[in-house]
C-alpha positions as CSV (number, residue, x, y, z in Angstrom):
1,M,15.3,11.5,3.4
2,L,12.3,10.6,5.5
3,N,11.6,14.3,6.2
4,T,11.6,15.1,2.5
5,A,9.2,12.2,1.8
6,V,6.9,13.5,4.6
7,K,7.0,17.0,3.1
8,A,6.1,15.6,-0.3
9,A,3.3,13.5,1.2
10,R,1.8,16.4,3.1
11,K,1.8,18.6,-0.1
12,A,0.0,15.9,-2.0
13,G,-2.4,15.5,0.9
14,S,-3.3,19.2,0.8
15,I,-4.1,18.9,-2.9
16,I,-6.3,15.9,-2.2
17,N,-8.1,17.5,0.7
18,R,-8.9,20.7,-1.2
19,A,-10.3,18.7,-4.1
20,S,-12.4,16.5,-1.8
21,L,-14.4,19.6,-0.8
22,D,-16.1,19.6,-4.2
23,L,-15.9,16.3,-5.9
24,D,-18.4,17.3,-8.6
25,L,-15.6,19.5,-10.1
26,V,-13.0,16.7,-10.3
27,R,-12.4,15.4,-13.8
28,V,-12.2,11.6,-13.9
29,S,-11.0,9.3,-16.7
30,S,-10.6,5.6,-16.9
31,K,-7.4,3.6,-17.3
32,G,-9.3,0.3,-17.5
33,R,-12.2,-1.5,-16.1
34,S,-12.8,-0.2,-12.5
35,D,-9.4,1.6,-12.6
36,F,-9.7,5.4,-12.6
37,V,-7.4,8.4,-12.6
38,T,-8.3,12.0,-11.8
39,E,-6.6,15.3,-12.2
40,V,-6.1,15.1,-8.5
41,D,-3.9,12.0,-8.8
42,R,-1.8,13.8,-11.4
43,A,-1.5,17.0,-9.5
44,A,-0.6,15.2,-6.3
45,E,2.0,13.1,-8.1
46,Q,3.6,16.2,-9.6
47,A,3.8,17.8,-6.2
48,I,5.6,14.8,-4.8
49,I,8.0,14.4,-7.7
50,S,8.8,18.2,-7.6
51,T,9.6,18.0,-3.9
52,L,11.8,14.9,-4.3
53,R,13.5,16.2,-7.4
54,T,14.4,19.5,-5.6
55,A,16.2,17.5,-2.8
56,Y,17.5,14.6,-4.9
57,P,17.7,15.5,-8.6
58,N,19.6,12.4,-9.6
59,H,17.4,9.7,-8.0
60,S,15.2,7.4,-10.0
61,I,11.4,7.5,-9.7
62,L,8.7,5.0,-10.3
63,A,5.2,6.6,-10.1
64,E,1.8,5.2,-10.8
65,E,0.6,7.9,-13.2
66,S,3.8,9.1,-14.9
67,G,5.8,5.8,-14.9
68,S,9.5,5.4,-14.7
69,D,12.1,8.2,-14.7
70,A,15.6,6.7,-14.7
71,G,18.4,8.2,-12.6
72,D,20.8,6.8,-10.0
73,P,19.9,3.1,-9.9
74,D,20.8,2.8,-6.3
75,Y,17.9,5.1,-5.2
76,L,14.4,4.5,-6.5
77,W,11.4,6.4,-5.1
78,I,8.2,4.4,-5.5
79,I,5.1,6.6,-5.5
80,D,1.3,6.2,-5.4
81,P,0.0,9.8,-5.2
82,L,-3.6,8.7,-4.4
83,D,-4.1,5.1,-3.4
84,G,-7.9,4.5,-3.4
85,T,-8.9,6.7,-6.2
86,T,-12.3,4.9,-6.6
87,N,-13.0,5.6,-2.9
88,F,-11.9,9.2,-3.4
89,I,-14.2,10.0,-6.3
90,H,-17.2,8.5,-4.4
91,G,-16.4,10.5,-1.2
92,F,-15.6,7.3,0.7
93,P,-12.9,8.5,3.1
94,Q,-10.4,5.7,2.8
95,F,-7.4,6.7,0.6
96,A,-3.8,7.7,1.1
97,V,-0.5,9.0,-0.3
98,S,2.2,6.3,-0.4
99,I,5.9,7.0,-0.9
100,G,8.7,4.5,-0.5
101,L,12.4,4.6,-1.1
102,K,14.2,1.5,-2.4
103,H,18.0,1.7,-1.8
104,R,20.2,-1.0,-3.3
105,G,17.4,-3.6,-3.3
106,H,15.8,-2.7,0.1
107,I,13.0,-0.4,1.1
108,T,14.6,2.0,3.5
109,Q,12.1,4.9,3.9
110,A,8.3,4.8,4.0
111,V,5.5,7.3,4.3
112,V,1.8,6.4,4.1
113,Y,-0.3,9.5,4.7
114,D,-4.1,9.5,5.3
115,P,-5.1,13.2,4.6
116,T,-8.7,12.7,5.7
117,R,-7.7,11.7,9.3
118,N,-4.3,13.4,9.2
119,E,-2.6,10.1,10.1
120,L,1.0,10.0,9.1
121,F,2.6,6.5,9.1
122,T,6.4,6.5,8.7
123,A,9.3,4.2,8.9
124,T,13.1,4.2,8.4
125,R,14.8,0.8,8.0
126,G,16.2,-0.3,11.4
127,R,14.6,2.6,13.3
128,G,11.0,1.5,13.8
129,A,7.6,2.5,12.5
130,F,5.4,5.3,13.8
131,L,1.9,6.8,13.6
132,N,2.5,10.5,14.0
133,D,4.7,10.4,17.1
134,R,3.6,7.0,18.5
135,R,5.6,3.8,18.0
136,L,3.8,1.1,16.1
137,R,3.6,-2.5,17.1
138,A,2.0,-5.3,15.1
139,S,-0.8,-7.3,16.8
140,K,0.1,-9.9,19.5
141,R,-2.8,-12.2,18.6
142,D,-1.8,-15.8,18.0
143,Q,-5.1,-17.5,17.1
144,L,-6.6,-17.0,13.6
145,Q,-10.1,-17.4,15.0
146,D,-9.6,-14.2,17.0
147,C,-8.2,-12.2,14.0
148,L,-9.6,-9.4,11.9
149,I,-8.0,-9.8,8.4
150,G,-7.9,-7.3,5.6
151,T,-8.1,-8.1,1.9
152,G,-8.6,-6.5,-1.5
153,F,-10.5,-7.8,-4.6
154,P,-8.3,-8.3,-7.7
155,F,-10.2,-5.7,-9.6
156,R,-7.4,-5.3,-12.2
157,R,-7.1,-9.0,-12.7
158,L,-10.6,-10.5,-13.0
159,D,-9.0,-13.7,-14.3
160,L,-8.0,-14.2,-10.7
161,L,-11.5,-13.8,-9.2
162,D,-12.4,-17.5,-8.9
163,E,-9.1,-18.3,-7.3
164,Y,-9.5,-15.3,-5.0
165,V,-13.1,-16.3,-3.9
166,A,-11.9,-19.8,-3.0
167,V,-9.2,-18.2,-0.8
168,F,-11.7,-15.8,0.7
169,K,-13.9,-18.7,1.8
170,R,-11.0,-20.5,3.4
171,V,-9.9,-17.4,5.3
172,A,-13.5,-16.5,6.3
173,N,-14.0,-19.9,7.8
174,H,-10.9,-19.5,10.1
175,T,-11.1,-15.9,11.3
176,A,-13.2,-13.5,13.3
177,G,-13.9,-11.2,10.3
178,L,-12.7,-9.8,7.0
179,R,-12.5,-6.2,5.8
180,R,-12.1,-4.8,2.3
181,P,-11.7,-0.9,2.7
182,G,-10.1,-0.4,-0.8
183,A,-6.7,1.2,-0.3
184,A,-3.9,-1.4,0.0
185,S,-1.3,1.1,1.4
186,L,-3.6,1.9,4.3
187,D,-4.4,-1.8,4.8
188,L,-0.7,-2.5,5.2
189,A,-0.3,0.5,7.5
190,Y,-3.2,-0.9,9.6
191,V,-1.4,-4.2,10.0
192,A,1.6,-2.3,11.2
193,A,-0.6,-0.5,13.7
194,G,-2.3,-3.7,14.9
195,R,-5.7,-2.5,13.7
196,L,-5.7,-5.5,11.3
197,D,-4.0,-8.8,12.3
198,G,-3.2,-9.7,8.7
199,F,-3.9,-8.8,5.1
200,W,-3.6,-10.4,1.6
201,E,-4.3,-9.4,-2.0
202,F,-3.4,-10.6,-5.4
203,G,-2.3,-8.5,-8.4
204,L,-1.1,-5.3,-6.7
205,S,1.6,-3.0,-8.1
206,A,4.9,-2.0,-6.4
207,W,3.6,1.4,-5.6
208,D,0.7,-0.1,-3.6
209,I,3.0,-2.2,-1.4
210,A,6.5,-0.6,-1.1
211,A,6.0,1.9,1.8
212,G,3.5,-0.3,3.7
213,S,5.9,-3.3,3.6
214,L,8.5,-1.4,5.5
215,L,6.0,-0.2,8.0
216,I,5.0,-3.8,8.8
217,V,8.6,-5.1,9.2
218,E,9.6,-2.2,11.4
219,A,6.5,-2.7,13.5
220,G,7.5,-6.3,14.1
221,G,5.2,-8.0,11.6
222,L,6.0,-10.3,8.7
223,I,5.3,-9.9,5.0
224,G,5.9,-12.1,1.9
225,D,4.7,-13.4,-1.4
226,A,1.3,-14.9,-1.1
227,R,2.4,-18.0,-3.0
228,G,5.7,-18.4,-1.2
229,D,7.7,-18.5,-4.4
230,G,8.9,-15.0,-5.2
231,D,9.4,-11.3,-4.5
232,F,6.0,-9.8,-3.5
233,L,7.1,-6.4,-4.9
234,Q,7.5,-8.0,-8.3
235,S,4.6,-10.5,-8.2
236,G,2.1,-8.2,-6.5
237,D,0.7,-11.2,-4.6
238,V,1.2,-10.2,-0.9
239,V,0.3,-11.6,2.5
240,C,1.3,-10.1,5.8
241,G,0.5,-10.2,9.4
242,A,1.4,-10.4,13.1
243,P,4.3,-12.7,13.7
244,K,2.2,-15.6,15.0
245,I,-0.5,-15.1,12.4
246,F,1.5,-14.7,9.2
247,P,2.4,-18.3,8.7
248,K,-1.1,-19.5,9.4
249,L,-2.6,-16.9,7.0
250,Q,0.0,-17.6,4.3
251,A,-0.9,-21.3,4.5
252,L,-4.6,-20.5,3.9
253,V,-3.9,-18.0,1.1
254,H,-1.2,-20.1,-0.7
255,T,-2.2,-21.4,-4.1
256,S,-0.4,-22.9,-7.0
257,P,2.1,-20.7,-8.9
258,R,0.5,-19.1,-12.0
259,P,1.7,-17.2,-15.1
260,A,2.5,-13.5,-14.8
261,A,-0.1,-11.0,-15.9
262,P,-0.4,-10.7,-19.7
């Protein structure tokens, strides 16, 4: 199954790379404030779905642009064909293809592919995480003051902005630095690779998190709900990090439970 997901991600990556050569020709539309979709997102998604459907015609699919396609409930492919669309349309080279497989409640296969750098992050449950052919390990740092932490602004949920800024200040005061590159799937992959010591964001979608969450676990990191009270895939409020950093970061990020998005 992992090989099929890799094949699908590379096909999508080829579409994205070709389009990136002439961004002025890419048609862009808006799904909401600061939330864009392009013809490239849709073409990449269709390439992924076609590849998966050829191999597994009965599996269920949840994709960012086309939504849910019900099939065998035991197998759910969770797809973000172009995570970081705003970066992409500005020529900012931080975006990725993300494909995860959820089998009977667990993410069991993961691919995050950065087509610009040709970096392929993969994981199979119980078999480790890899960057191309190199085994990934989460950071060994144990002091927050030495850590580089990733984050993302809640651009889809501006009602969370004041809460987010308060958390941002707390984390900034306890760490070596914060980074906000703008593609959550890659942020999670970077935690798995030890490039970031931790990451948090509010208001994400399952397709932003699914593949990256398995990368982190298989690299020896920890991931959970930012508020400590639910399933991060469902809530979209995620915090993760190196084993000795995760609980410290979660304590800084933790806020009171809040109502779900309207």
